[in-house]
C-alpha positions, 0 to 999 in steps of 0.5 A: 836511743831516744829521750823516751820508753815505753814503760809496761807494768805488772798488770798486764794482761797478756792480750799482745795487742800491742805488739802488732802495732810498734813500728821498731818490733820492740816489744814482744809476749814473754811465755805468753804471760806480758808483754816485755820493751825491748828498751835498746828498740824502743822510741817511745812513740806511743803507739803501744799505749794508745793500743793497751785496752788495760791502760798499762803502758806508759810512755816515760822519759829515760833515767839519767837523760839517756839518749 
């Protein structure tokens, strides 16, 4: 498993911009209310963080040093 992970804050505006840029399909829209990250798929590449118009996606180290 990757060392990094995307985290989406509760301030997500549900624009969906991040979903199509994820190369591993780790992002989806949760009932159209907010984007959701599948931690098992996310490698923390940062593409979603760069495209987010609201600037609310952050790439962080995985808890507990998981790999």
